[in-house]
N, C-alpha and C positions, 0 to 999 in steps of 0.2 A: 465427470458428472458434477452437478450443482446441487448443494444441499441448502434449502431455505428454511429459516427458523422464524416462527411467529409465536412468541411466548415459550415455545418449546420446539424441538426439532420434529417436523412433521414428515420427514422423509426426503428422498432424493427425487428431484424433478428437473426438467430442462428449462421450463419457463414459468414464471410466476407473475401474475398481473393483478394490480390493485386499481380499480377505477376511481381513485380518489385524487382530489386536488388539494395540495398543501396550502396552509394559510399563513405560514411563517414569512416574515419580511427579511430576516437575516438567518443564514445557515452557516454554522461553524463546522468546518470539515478538517479532519486530522489524519495523518498517516504515521504508523508506528511499527517498527520491526521489533518483535517481542524477544528475539534471540533464543531460539530453540525452546519454545513452549510446547514440549513434546517429551517422549521417552527416548533416551539415548545413553550411550556410555559417556560419563562425565566425571570431573573431579568435584567432590563435595566436601567442604571443610577439611581439605588436605588429603582426602581419601578417594581412590579411584572406585567408582561405582558403575557397574554394568547395567544397562537397561533401566536407567534411573530417571524419574520424572523431574521436571524443573522444580528446584527447592521452593518450599512454601514461602520463605522469606523473600525470594526473588519475585514470586507471583504477587505477593502483597505490595512490593515496591512498584511493580508495573501498574497495579490498580490505583496506587496513590497518584502516579503520574497521569493516568487516564482520568481520574476524578478531577485533578487540577485543571486539565485541559477542557473538560466539560464539553466535548464536541457533540454535535448533533449526528454527524456521520463519521465513523471511525474505520479507516482502512488499515488492515493488519497484514503483516508478513511473518513467516516462520511460526505459524500455528500448526499443531500436529494433526488436526483432523476435526470432524464434527464433535466428537466427545470433548475435546479440549476447548473448542469454541463455546460449547454449551456450558462447560464449567466456568469459563471466564464470564460469560453472560450472567450466569446464576450468582457468582460471587460479587460481581459489580452491583447487581440488583439488591443483594443483601446489604450492601454498603450505601445504598441510596441512589445509584445511577442505573436507571432502567433502559436497556436497549431491547425493545420487544421484537425488532426485525433484524434478521441476519442472513448472510449468505456466505458459503465457502466453496472454493473451487478445488475439486479433487482431480488433479490433472496428471501429467506424466511423472511429476515428482510426488511420490506418495508419502513423503516424510515431512517436508516443509511446504506449507500451502498458504495461499492468500485468502483473505476473508474480509467481511465488512460487518460491523455492528452499527445499527442505526435507530435513532428515535423516530425518524421519518419513514413512513411507508414508501417503498419504491414501487414504481409501476411495473417493472419487470427486472429480473436478474438473469444474466446469461453467462454460462460457463463456456468460454472459448478454449476448449481443451487442446485442440489440435491447431496450432499456428505454426506452419511449416516455413522452413528456409533452406537454402542451399549454401554450403560453405566449402569452397575449394572442390567443387564437384560432388560433395557428399550431402545427402539429405539429412536434415535435422529438425527438431521441434523445440519450441520455446518451453523450457523445462517446467516452469510454473504456470504455463498458459497465460490467459488474459481474462480477468474477471471484469464484467461490465454490469453496471446498474444504471437504470434510467429513472429519473425523478421528474416530477412536475411541481414547481413552487410558484404559487400565485399566477398560475397560467403559463409559466415559462418552463419549457422542457429542457432538461440538461442531462448529460451522461457523465458517469464516473468510470474511469478505467483504472484498475489496480495492477501494477506490475512488480515483479521481483526478478530482476535480470541475473544472469549467471554470475556467480562469485568469481573471484580472481584465482581461486584454487583450481588447478588442472594438472593432468598428467601428460598433456600434449606438449612435446618439445618444440613443435612448430608454432605454438601459441602459448608462451610461458605464463602469461597472466590472464589468459582466456579473453583478451581484448577483442580478437576477431570474432569469437563465438558470441560474446556479449553484444557486439555491434550488429551481428546478423540477427540476434534476437530482437534488438531494438528496431531494426529496419522492418522486420516481419510484423511486429506489433504496430509500428507506424503505418505500414501499408494497409493493415487490416482496419485500423481506425479511419484512414483516409477513404477507404472504400465505402464507409458508411457516412462520413462527414466530409463532403468534398469542398465545403466553403467555410474555412475557419473564421472568416469575418462575420458570418451570420450564424454558424452552428455553435451551440454551447456544449463544450466538453472539457474535461480536465483529466490529466494523467498523473497519478500519484504513486509513490512507493519507494522501494529501495532499488536504485539503479546501479549500485555497486561500482560507480565510477564518478568522475569529477565533472564539473560544469563545462569545461573546455574540451571534453573528449568526444570521440566519434559517436558513442552510444547516445549521449545527450544531444549532440547536433542533429542526429537523425530525427529526433522528436521536435526540434525547434524550427527547422526549415528544410525545404527541399527545392533545389533549382532556383534559389533566391526567393522563394515564396515562404512567408512566415506561417508556421503551423501552430506554434504555441509560444507562450511567454512564461518565463520562470518567476515564480513568486519569491521575492527576496526576503526570506525569513531570517530573523536574527533573535538571539536570546537577550536576557536582561542586561548583559554586558556588551551588547552590540556585536557578538561573535556569531559566525554562521556555520560552525562545524556541527555535524549531526552524528558522527561515528568516531569512537575512540578504540583504536587497535592497541590494547594494553601491552601486548608482548613487545611491541616496538615503540610504544608511547607516541603513536601517531594520531593526529586529529584531522578528520576530513569531512567534507560535506558530500554525502552520497544519497541522501534522502531528499526528494524534490516534490514540489507541487507545480505542475505545468498546466497553464490554462490557455484555451483557444483565445485569439484576440477578442472574439465576441464576449466570452465569459470573463475575460480579464477586465472588461469595463465594469463588471459587477463586483470586483474585488474591493473590499473596504480598505481604504488607505491606512497603512500602518498596522493592519490586522495579521500579517504574516509573522508568526511567532515560532520560536523553538523553546519548548518548555524546560526551564531550569530552575523554577522557583521553589521546588520541593527537594528535600535532601535525597529522595530516592531517584532522582533524575538519571543517575548512572549505576544504580544498584541492581535493578531488575533486568537491564539490557545494556548492550554496548552501543545502542543507538539512542537518539533523542527524538521525542515526538515533535512533529511539525504540524502547525495548524494555520488555517486561513479562514476568513469570513467573507461570504458572498451576500450581496444585498439584492433582493428582488422587489 
């Protein structure tokens, strides 16, 4: 189901339409994995806590990063549900950053969800809860579904898709890092998008989120091209040190780029040169999450 928020949560709906045309010339869009903004068993200050919310210090750090990014449209992963999104929306507003419009996808994964906070009113928000695939003869579903928002900016219509692909943790011995499952999810999402937007050279869309894999892997390639045809282009985001990693696996001290912004060739023409950034300018950049926020600017 899809929950849409305007100033406050108004309930669960399937489709929300605003007959408005935006007047902005430049739109800044960001994606950010909040790392378990939910209730779960976790270690807090060296003590194991059961059914414990994300610590307030980590929440404050997330908000500092989000305020520094100052995005018009913010795609989120690993939010715990409507109540958690409403809390984040309310706390940001209290600190001077107002996102009056929001949507959250409550899909097969009832713990970690995808959502969007936005200054800009969207024309509609769609929760694609059931995105099916077949893997080795077995039927499956994209765990976090596919969240779609449609905007109109200065008369130009464009679509935002938010993904959070399967993590590398799995109990399947025949797929030890869940690479096959993640690729199946990517292909299912790709095919779903292609069914709506058949001409990437003229259709304006972008796909953002946590892909849980690297740029040269099968899941990413599924979104970038098919049968030699270009479907999207990767925004080459870097931080203030010209580094491109977005995820730090502390246990093994590994730095990887797994969070991406992919734009259709048509929308890539509207990407402001040099605007693709990874936020690292605030001390809290890796305090609230093990991911870093990625942002781009689109010019209409």
